[in-house]
C-alpha positions as CSV (number, residue, x, y, z in Angstrom):
1,M,0.7,3.0,-21.0
2,G,2.3,4.7,-18.1
3,F,0.1,5.9,-15.1
4,K,1.0,8.7,-12.2
5,L,1.3,8.9,-9.2
6,R,-1.5,11.3,-6.6
7,K,-1.4,11.6,-2.7
8,S,-3.8,13.4,-1.7
9,F,-3.6,14.8,1.6
10,R,-6.2,16.2,4.5
11,I,-5.6,19.2,7.1
12,G,-8.5,19.5,9.5
13,P,-10.6,20.8,5.9
14,L,-8.5,21.1,3.5
15,V,-7.3,18.8,0.8
16,F,-4.2,18.8,-0.8
17,H,-3.5,16.2,-3.9
18,V,-0.4,16.6,-4.7
19,T,1.6,14.6,-7.9
20,Q,4.9,14.5,-9.1
21,R,5.1,17.3,-10.4
22,G,4.4,19.0,-6.9
23,L,1.2,20.2,-6.0
24,S,-2.3,20.2,-8.2
25,S,-5.7,20.6,-6.9
26,W,-6.3,21.4,-2.9
27,G,-10.1,22.4,-1.8
28,L,-12.9,22.1,1.1
29,K,-14.5,19.5,2.8
30,V,-16.2,19.6,5.2
31,G,-19.0,16.5,6.1
32,R,-21.3,15.8,2.5
33,W,-20.3,19.0,0.6
34,S,-17.2,20.1,-0.8
35,W,-15.5,22.7,-2.9
36,N,-11.8,22.3,-5.5
37,A,-10.1,25.3,-5.5
38,K,-8.2,24.4,-9.3
39,T,-12.2,23.6,-11.0
40,R,-14.7,25.7,-8.8
41,K,-17.0,23.2,-8.9
42,H,-19.1,22.4,-5.6
43,T,-19.8,18.8,-4.8
44,F,-22.7,17.1,-2.5
45,D,-22.8,13.6,-1.1
46,T,-26.0,11.9,-2.1
47,P,-27.4,9.2,0.3
48,G,-26.1,5.5,-1.8
49,P,-23.6,5.6,-4.8
50,G,-24.2,8.9,-6.2
51,Y,-23.7,12.3,-6.1
52,W,-24.9,15.9,-7.3
53,Q,-22.4,18.2,-8.9
54,S,-22.3,22.3,-9.5
55,K,-21.2,23.2,-13.6
C-alpha cells in the first residue's frame, strides 16, 4: 500500500492544494465559511466537532 503527498498553501483567503502531480484544487476560506472550486461545495464550520456542507 502506498501513500500520497499533499500540501496546502494559503495566500490570504485563497487556499491551494498541491499534490505530486501539481495543483489538485483551490478554494476560498473566510472565517468559518469555505468554498472548493473543484467540488463546487460550500462548507460552514459549526461549533464543536461538526460542519455543514452543501450538496
